[in-house]
C-alpha positions as CSV (number, residue, x, y, z in Angstrom):
1,X,5.8,18.0,36.5
2,X,7.3,21.3,37.7
3,X,9.8,20.0,40.2
4,X,13.2,21.2,41.5
5,X,14.4,17.7,41.3
6,X,15.1,16.5,37.7
7,X,14.7,12.8,38.6
8,X,11.2,13.5,39.9
9,X,10.3,15.5,36.7
10,X,11.7,12.7,34.5
11,X,9.6,10.2,36.3
12,X,6.5,12.4,36.0
13,X,7.3,12.8,32.3
14,X,7.5,9.0,31.9
15,X,3.9,8.7,33.3
16,X,2.6,11.5,31.0
17,X,4.1,9.8,27.9
18,X,1.7,6.9,28.5
19,X,-1.3,9.3,28.9
20,X,-1.3,10.8,25.3
21,X,-3.0,8.1,23.4
22,X,-5.9,10.2,22.2
23,X,-6.4,13.6,20.7
24,X,-8.4,14.6,23.8
25,X,-5.6,13.5,26.1
26,X,-3.0,15.4,24.1
27,X,-5.1,18.5,24.1
28,X,-5.7,18.3,27.8
29,X,-2.0,18.0,28.6
30,X,-1.1,20.8,26.4
31,X,-3.6,23.1,28.2
32,X,-1.4,22.8,31.3
33,X,1.6,24.4,29.5
34,X,3.3,21.0,29.5
35,X,5.2,21.8,26.2
36,X,7.1,24.7,27.8
37,X,8.0,22.5,30.8
38,X,9.2,19.8,28.6
39,X,11.3,22.3,26.7
40,X,13.3,22.9,29.8
41,X,13.7,19.2,30.6
42,X,14.8,18.5,27.1
43,X,17.8,20.9,27.6
44,X,19.0,18.9,30.6
45,X,22.5,17.4,30.2
46,X,21.2,14.3,32.0
47,X,20.2,11.7,29.4
48,X,17.4,10.3,31.6
49,X,15.8,13.7,31.7
50,X,16.1,14.6,28.0
51,X,14.9,11.1,27.1
52,X,11.8,11.5,29.3
53,X,11.1,14.9,27.6
54,X,11.5,13.3,24.1
55,X,9.2,10.5,25.1
56,X,6.4,12.9,26.0
57,X,7.0,15.2,23.0
58,X,6.8,12.2,20.7
59,X,3.5,11.1,22.2
60,X,2.1,14.7,22.0
61,X,3.0,15.2,18.4
62,X,1.8,11.8,17.1
63,X,-0.9,12.6,14.5
64,X,-1.4,16.0,16.0
65,X,-0.4,18.8,13.6
66,X,-1.2,21.7,16.0
67,X,0.9,20.4,18.8
68,X,3.7,19.4,16.4
69,X,4.0,23.0,15.2
70,X,3.8,24.3,18.7
71,X,6.6,22.0,19.8
72,X,8.8,23.0,16.8
73,X,8.2,26.7,17.5
74,X,9.8,26.5,21.0
75,X,13.3,28.1,21.1
76,X,16.2,25.7,20.6
77,X,14.0,22.6,20.5
78,X,14.7,21.5,16.9
79,X,18.5,22.1,17.2
80,X,18.5,20.1,20.5
81,X,16.6,17.2,18.9
82,X,19.1,17.2,15.9
83,X,21.9,17.0,18.4
84,X,20.3,14.2,20.3
85,X,20.0,12.2,17.1
86,X,23.8,11.8,17.4
87,X,23.8,11.1,21.1
88,X,25.9,8.2,22.5
89,X,22.8,6.5,24.0
90,X,20.8,4.6,21.3
91,X,17.6,5.3,23.3
92,X,18.2,9.0,23.0
93,X,18.8,8.6,19.3
94,X,15.6,6.7,18.7
95,X,13.4,9.0,20.7
96,X,14.9,12.1,18.9
97,X,14.3,10.4,15.5
98,X,10.8,9.6,16.6
99,X,10.1,13.2,17.6
100,X,11.6,14.6,14.4
101,X,9.6,12.1,12.3
102,X,6.4,13.1,13.9
103,X,7.1,16.8,13.5
104,X,8.0,16.2,9.8
105,X,4.9,14.2,9.1
106,X,2.6,16.7,10.8
107,X,3.9,19.7,8.8
108,X,6.1,21.3,11.4
109,X,9.2,23.2,10.0
110,X,11.4,20.1,9.7
111,X,12.6,20.1,6.1
112,X,13.2,17.2,3.7
113,X,16.9,18.2,3.8
114,X,16.8,17.9,7.7
115,X,15.3,14.4,7.3
116,X,17.8,13.2,4.7
117,X,20.8,14.7,6.5
118,X,20.1,13.8,10.1
119,X,17.0,11.7,10.7
120,X,17.2,9.1,7.9
121,X,20.8,8.0,8.4
122,X,20.2,7.7,12.1
123,X,17.2,5.4,11.8
124,X,19.0,3.2,9.2
125,X,21.9,2.8,11.6
126,X,19.5,1.9,14.4
127,X,18.2,-1.0,12.4
128,X,21.5,-2.8,13.3
129,X,20.9,-2.4,17.1
130,X,19.7,-5.1,19.3
131,X,18.1,-5.0,22.8
132,X,15.0,-3.2,24.0
133,X,14.9,-0.5,21.3
134,X,15.0,-3.0,18.4
135,X,11.2,-3.5,18.5
136,X,10.3,0.2,17.8
137,X,12.9,1.0,15.1
138,X,11.0,-0.5,12.2
139,X,7.8,1.3,13.3
140,X,9.5,4.7,13.3
141,X,11.0,4.0,9.9
142,X,7.6,3.0,8.6
143,X,6.1,6.3,9.7
144,X,9.1,8.2,8.3
145,X,8.8,6.8,4.7
146,X,5.0,6.5,4.5
147,X,3.8,7.9,1.2
148,X,7.2,9.4,0.4
149,X,8.8,8.0,-2.7
150,X,12.1,9.8,-2.2
151,X,12.6,8.3,1.3
152,X,11.4,4.9,0.1
153,X,14.0,5.0,-2.7
154,X,16.7,6.0,-0.2
155,X,15.7,3.1,2.1
156,X,16.0,0.7,-0.8
157,X,19.3,2.1,-1.8
158,X,20.8,1.3,1.6
159,X,19.2,-2.2,1.7
160,X,16.7,-1.6,4.5
161,X,14.4,-4.2,3.1
162,X,17.1,-6.9,3.2
163,X,17.9,-5.9,6.8
164,X,14.2,-6.1,7.8
165,X,13.8,-9.4,6.0
166,X,16.4,-11.1,8.2
167,X,14.0,-10.7,11.2
168,X,11.3,-12.8,9.3
169,X,13.7,-15.6,8.4
170,X,15.5,-15.7,11.8
171,X,15.6,-19.4,12.8
172,X,14.8,-18.6,16.4
173,X,11.8,-16.4,15.4
174,X,11.1,-13.0,16.8
175,X,8.6,-11.5,19.3
176,X,5.1,-10.9,17.9
177,X,5.4,-7.1,18.2
178,X,8.7,-6.9,16.4
179,X,7.3,-9.1,13.6
180,X,4.3,-6.8,13.4
181,X,6.4,-3.7,13.2
182,X,8.8,-5.3,10.6
183,X,5.8,-6.2,8.4
184,X,4.3,-2.7,8.8
185,X,7.7,-1.2,7.7
186,X,7.9,-3.5,4.7
187,X,4.4,-2.5,3.7
188,X,5.3,1.2,3.9
189,X,8.6,0.7,1.9
190,X,6.7,-1.1,-0.9
191,X,3.6,1.2,-0.9
192,X,4.7,3.5,-3.7
193,X,7.8,2.0,-5.5
194,X,8.1,-1.0,-7.7
195,X,11.7,-1.3,-6.7
196,X,10.7,-1.9,-3.1
197,X,8.2,-4.6,-4.1
198,X,10.8,-6.4,-6.2
199,X,13.3,-6.4,-3.3
200,X,10.7,-8.1,-1.1
201,X,10.2,-10.8,-3.7
202,X,13.9,-11.1,-4.3
203,X,14.5,-11.4,-0.5
204,X,12.5,-14.7,-0.7
205,X,10.3,-13.8,2.3
206,X,6.9,-14.2,0.6
207,X,6.4,-17.5,2.2
208,X,7.1,-16.0,5.7
209,X,4.7,-13.2,5.0
210,X,2.0,-15.6,3.8
211,X,2.5,-17.7,6.9
212,X,2.1,-14.5,9.0
213,X,-1.5,-14.3,7.7
214,X,-2.2,-17.2,10.1
215,X,-0.2,-15.9,13.0
216,X,-1.8,-16.0,16.5
217,X,-1.4,-12.3,16.9
218,X,-4.1,-10.2,15.2
219,X,-1.6,-7.3,14.8
220,X,0.7,-9.6,12.9
221,X,-2.1,-10.9,10.7
222,X,-3.3,-7.3,9.9
223,X,0.3,-6.2,9.1
224,X,0.8,-9.2,6.8
225,X,-2.3,-8.1,4.9
226,X,-0.8,-4.6,4.5
227,X,2.3,-6.1,2.9
228,X,0.2,-8.1,0.6
229,X,-1.8,-5.0,-0.3
230,X,1.4,-3.1,-1.1
231,X,2.6,-5.9,-3.3
232,X,-0.7,-6.3,-5.0
233,X,-0.3,-2.8,-6.5
234,X,2.5,-4.2,-8.6
235,X,2.9,-5.6,-12.1
236,X,1.4,-9.0,-12.8
237,X,4.7,-10.8,-12.3
238,X,4.7,-9.9,-8.6
239,X,1.0,-10.4,-8.3
240,X,1.5,-13.9,-9.7
241,X,4.2,-14.5,-7.0
242,X,1.5,-13.6,-4.4
243,X,-0.7,-16.4,-5.8
244,X,2.1,-18.9,-6.0
245,X,3.0,-18.2,-2.4
246,X,-0.6,-19.0,-1.2
247,X,-1.8,-15.5,-0.3
248,X,-5.2,-15.9,-1.9
249,X,-6.6,-18.6,0.4
250,X,-4.9,-17.1,3.4
251,X,-6.6,-13.7,2.7
252,X,-9.9,-15.4,2.0
253,X,-9.8,-17.1,5.4
254,X,-9.2,-13.8,7.1
255,X,-12.5,-12.5,5.8
256,X,-14.0,-14.4,8.7
257,X,-11.4,-13.4,11.3
258,X,-12.5,-12.5,14.8
259,X,-10.6,-9.2,14.7
260,X,-12.4,-6.5,12.8
261,X,-9.2,-4.7,11.7
262,X,-7.9,-8.0,10.2
263,X,-11.1,-8.5,8.3
264,X,-11.0,-5.0,6.9
265,X,-7.3,-5.3,5.8
266,X,-7.9,-8.7,4.2
267,X,-10.9,-7.4,2.3
268,X,-9.1,-4.3,1.1
269,X,-6.1,-6.4,-0.1
270,X,-8.4,-8.7,-2.1
271,X,-9.7,-5.7,-3.9
272,X,-6.3,-5.2,-5.4
273,X,-5.5,-8.8,-6.1
274,X,-8.6,-9.5,-8.2
275,X,-8.3,-6.4,-10.3
276,X,-7.6,-7.1,-14.0
277,X,-6.1,-10.5,-13.3
278,X,-8.5,-12.8,-15.1
279,X,-7.0,-16.3,-14.4
280,X,-6.9,-15.5,-10.7
281,X,-10.5,-14.2,-10.8
282,X,-12.0,-17.4,-11.9
283,X,-9.8,-19.5,-9.5
284,X,-11.0,-17.3,-6.6
285,X,-14.6,-17.6,-7.7
286,X,-14.3,-21.4,-7.7
287,X,-12.8,-21.2,-4.2
288,X,-15.9,-19.3,-3.0
289,X,-14.7,-15.8,-2.7
290,X,-18.0,-14.3,-4.0
291,X,-20.0,-15.8,-1.2
292,X,-17.4,-14.6,1.4
293,X,-17.5,-11.0,0.0
294,X,-21.3,-10.9,-0.3
295,X,-21.5,-11.9,3.4
296,X,-19.8,-8.6,4.2
297,X,-21.8,-6.2,2.1
298,X,-24.3,-5.8,4.9
299,X,-21.7,-5.4,7.6
300,X,-22.3,-2.7,10.2
301,X,-18.8,-1.4,9.7
302,X,-18.4,1.0,6.8
303,X,-15.0,-0.2,5.7
304,X,-16.2,-3.8,5.4
305,X,-19.2,-2.8,3.3
306,X,-17.0,-0.6,1.2
307,X,-14.2,-3.0,0.5
308,X,-16.4,-6.0,-0.1
309,X,-18.5,-4.2,-2.7
310,X,-15.3,-2.7,-4.1
311,X,-13.8,-6.1,-4.5
312,X,-16.9,-7.4,-6.2
313,X,-16.7,-4.5,-8.6
314,X,-13.1,-5.4,-9.4
315,X,-14.1,-9.1,-9.9
316,X,-16.6,-7.9,-12.4
317,X,-14.2,-5.7,-14.4
318,X,-13.7,-7.3,-17.8
319,X,-15.1,-10.5,-16.3
320,X,-16.5,-13.6,-18.1
321,X,-20.1,-14.6,-18.1
322,X,-19.3,-17.3,-15.5
323,X,-18.0,-14.7,-13.0
324,X,-20.9,-12.3,-13.6
325,X,-23.5,-15.0,-13.1
326,X,-21.8,-16.3,-9.9
327,X,-21.6,-12.7,-8.5
328,X,-25.2,-11.8,-9.2
329,X,-26.6,-15.2,-8.1
330,X,-25.0,-14.5,-4.7
331,X,-25.4,-10.8,-4.5
332,X,-28.8,-10.5,-6.1
333,X,-30.3,-7.4,-7.6
334,X,-32.4,-6.7,-4.5
335,X,-29.2,-6.4,-2.4
336,X,-27.4,-4.4,-5.1
337,X,-30.3,-1.9,-5.4
338,X,-30.1,-1.4,-1.6
339,X,-26.4,-0.7,-1.8
340,X,-27.1,1.9,-4.5
341,X,-29.0,3.8,-1.7
342,X,-26.5,3.1,1.1
343,X,-26.0,5.8,3.7
344,X,-22.3,5.8,2.9
345,X,-21.4,7.8,-0.2
346,X,-18.3,5.6,-1.0
347,X,-20.4,2.5,-0.9
348,X,-22.9,4.0,-3.3
349,X,-20.1,4.9,-5.7
350,X,-18.8,1.4,-5.8
351,X,-22.3,-0.1,-6.1
352,X,-22.8,2.1,-9.2
353,X,-19.5,0.9,-10.5
354,X,-20.7,-2.7,-10.1
355,X,-23.7,-1.9,-12.3
356,X,-21.4,-0.1,-14.8
357,X,-19.2,-3.2,-15.1
358,X,-22.3,-5.5,-15.5
359,X,-23.5,-3.3,-18.3
360,X,-20.4,-3.8,-20.4
361,X,-20.4,-6.2,-23.4
362,X,-23.1,-7.7,-25.4
363,X,-26.7,-6.7,-25.7
364,X,-27.6,-9.7,-23.5
365,X,-25.4,-8.3,-20.7
366,X,-27.2,-5.0,-20.9
367,X,-30.5,-6.8,-21.0
368,X,-29.7,-8.6,-17.7
369,X,-29.0,-5.2,-16.1
370,X,-32.3,-3.7,-17.4
371,X,-34.3,-6.7,-16.3
372,X,-32.5,-7.1,-12.9
373,X,-32.6,-3.4,-12.0
374,X,-35.9,-2.5,-13.6
375,X,-37.6,0.8,-13.0
376,X,-36.0,1.0,-9.6
377,X,-32.5,1.2,-11.2
378,X,-33.6,4.1,-13.4
379,X,-35.1,6.0,-10.4
380,X,-31.8,5.5,-8.5
381,X,-29.8,6.8,-11.5
382,X,-32.1,9.8,-11.8
383,X,-31.6,10.5,-8.2
384,X,-27.9,10.7,-8.7
385,X,-28.3,14.0,-10.6
386,X,-30.0,15.8,-7.7
387,X,-28.4,18.7,-6.0
388,X,-25.9,17.6,-3.4
389,X,-24.9,14.3,-5.0
390,X,-21.1,13.9,-4.9
391,X,-19.4,14.3,-8.3
392,X,-17.9,10.8,-8.2
393,X,-21.3,9.2,-7.8
394,X,-22.7,11.3,-10.7
395,X,-19.8,10.2,-12.9
396,X,-20.5,6.5,-12.2
397,X,-24.2,7.0,-12.9
398,X,-23.4,8.7,-16.2
399,X,-21.2,5.8,-17.3
400,X,-24.0,3.3,-16.4
401,X,-26.2,5.3,-18.8
402,X,-23.3,5.4,-21.3
403,X,-22.9,1.7,-21.3
404,X,-26.6,1.0,-21.6
405,X,-26.6,3.4,-24.6
406,X,-24.2,1.0,-26.4
407,X,-27.1,-1.5,-26.5
408,X,-29.8,-2.4,-29.0
409,X,-32.4,0.0,-30.3
410,X,-34.9,-1.1,-27.7
411,X,-32.3,-0.6,-24.9
412,X,-31.3,2.8,-26.2
413,X,-35.1,3.7,-26.4
414,X,-35.3,3.0,-22.6
415,X,-33.0,5.9,-22.1
416,X,-34.6,8.2,-24.7
417,X,-38.0,7.7,-23.1
418,X,-36.9,8.2,-19.5
419,X,-36.2,11.1,-17.3
420,X,-32.5,10.3,-17.6
421,X,-32.1,12.2,-20.8
422,X,-32.8,15.6,-19.3
423,X,-30.3,14.7,-16.6
424,X,-27.6,14.0,-19.2
425,X,-28.4,17.3,-20.9
426,X,-28.0,19.2,-17.6
427,X,-24.7,17.3,-16.9
428,X,-23.2,18.8,-20.1
429,X,-23.0,22.1,-18.3
430,X,-21.6,20.8,-15.0
431,X,-18.5,22.5,-13.6
432,X,-16.6,19.2,-13.4
433,X,-15.0,18.3,-16.7
434,X,-15.1,14.6,-15.9
435,X,-18.9,14.9,-15.7
436,X,-19.1,16.8,-18.9
437,X,-17.0,14.2,-20.7
438,X,-19.2,11.4,-19.4
439,X,-22.3,13.2,-20.5
440,X,-21.0,13.7,-24.0
441,X,-20.1,10.1,-24.2
442,X,-23.7,9.3,-23.5
443,X,-24.7,11.5,-26.4
444,X,-22.2,9.9,-28.7
445,X,-23.5,6.4,-28.0
446,X,-27.1,7.4,-28.5
447,X,-26.3,9.2,-31.7
448,X,-24.0,6.6,-33.3
449,X,-24.9,6.7,-37.0
450,X,-24.7,3.0,-37.8
451,X,-27.2,2.0,-35.1
452,X,-30.9,1.4,-35.9
453,X,-33.1,4.3,-34.8
454,X,-30.3,6.8,-34.7
455,X,-32.2,9.4,-36.8
456,X,-35.1,9.4,-34.3
457,X,-32.9,9.6,-31.3
458,X,-30.9,12.5,-32.8
459,X,-34.0,14.4,-33.6
460,X,-35.3,13.9,-30.1
461,X,-32.0,15.1,-28.6
462,X,-31.9,18.0,-31.0
463,X,-35.4,19.1,-30.0
464,X,-34.3,19.0,-26.3
465,X,-31.4,21.3,-27.0
466,X,-28.5,18.9,-27.0
467,X,-27.0,20.2,-30.3
468,X,-27.1,23.8,-29.0
469,X,-25.4,22.7,-25.8
470,X,-22.7,20.9,-27.8
471,X,-22.1,24.0,-29.9
472,X,-21.6,26.0,-26.8
473,X,-19.1,23.5,-25.5
474,X,-16.7,23.7,-28.5
475,X,-14.6,26.1,-26.6
476,X,-14.5,24.1,-23.4
477,X,-11.3,24.6,-21.4
478,X,-10.8,20.9,-21.1
479,X,-9.2,19.1,-24.1
480,X,-10.9,15.8,-23.5
481,X,-14.3,17.5,-23.5
482,X,-13.5,19.4,-26.7
483,X,-12.5,16.2,-28.4
484,X,-15.7,14.4,-27.4
485,X,-17.8,17.4,-28.4
486,X,-16.2,17.4,-31.8
487,X,-17.2,13.7,-32.3
488,X,-20.7,14.3,-31.1
489,X,-21.3,17.3,-33.4
490,X,-19.9,15.3,-36.4
491,X,-22.6,12.7,-35.6
492,X,-25.3,15.3,-35.4
493,X,-24.3,16.8,-38.7
494,X,-25.1,13.6,-40.5
495,X,-28.7,13.9,-39.5
496,X,-29.8,17.2,-41.1
């Protein structure tokens, strides 16, 4: 790309911009000192040359923190980009905004003030543009505001959602890529703030988003799932709007989509929709969602296995007997026990949470768990306390024990007589306060004074050293732990 002729260098840069799709390609290009060459091209007064440099710099800095910081460290690069944000040519503006967005997102020295003062106003203005740049503007805005509540609020304040919504309701329709990018931007704008979700609902585009779930373009279908996922994080009124707009059957249908990304996004979205929304749970169960989700728990792809078992866990949260029976008749204890030993830690965690939710409620619910899981379940739970087990899995295992410990005398006796009790004792000294809290809850449930057999259970735990351990925990640095320890010691004091 080192050429005495700027037009040749610009053409070469245009080719290089298309060759930075992977981290390996970015690193290889950087090894040829391409950043320093692009720095010179960026300073050219000829728009074609500076745009070519921006195009490559944007590609090099995309999801690449190391190169983003290297680019930003070059002399005069950031001031030049800030200047080009205000250029006469809208292509120059967009490419400068894209570069600065990437640098900001990758931790280069572009401040929030720089973004609010220069980058954000420019990208908002570019939403009004038509022509060839129109397609990419929403995508750059989506990346800029992703995960940033301040920028999402600022975008809502200047009616970005209303502007984006006009593309979805345009009578003549829009190109698939533009529709995909608009949906991705709406998903980003609604990801953190309730205000953004409300504006999407108020914009009366839920029907169009729901229809996009059936679009011929897999990118559009996946992006529509992302919007639904953002909306499903909302209060029940908005989640009800999702149901009324026909999202549930559309998402269920996408669980069998030919495109793997679409299936993953649909499954992840259904996780949110079924959580703590009892009327919808039973309706979805009647529509066959359990069978669809169970068909994915043995998928080769980790995200599909994870989100399908996660969705089943959410279905079971505070569920009726009807829902529990339907889930376990399809899932079976054999498959659930296999998932408890899955190679993926996240899958194991969610499978444990399934058992935890199944063990909530009446003695009969706990008995179903004990019969279904049998000795295998206890061996799996004991294994969760071995060295190297992630804390989050150990926490879920403790709450399974905790829930079983709310059962009948015979059910409590299963714990007292197992190798789980020493595991619980060991957990009271764990470095993670969440694990210590869960362990003390197990003790409280086993020592509950009004339950039959409490005297024998307390004597057993006292002989094992539980009371001494609790005494040593009275000064625990965590307030929640101290409160639970106080309750446990009060229970022990009643059995002298």
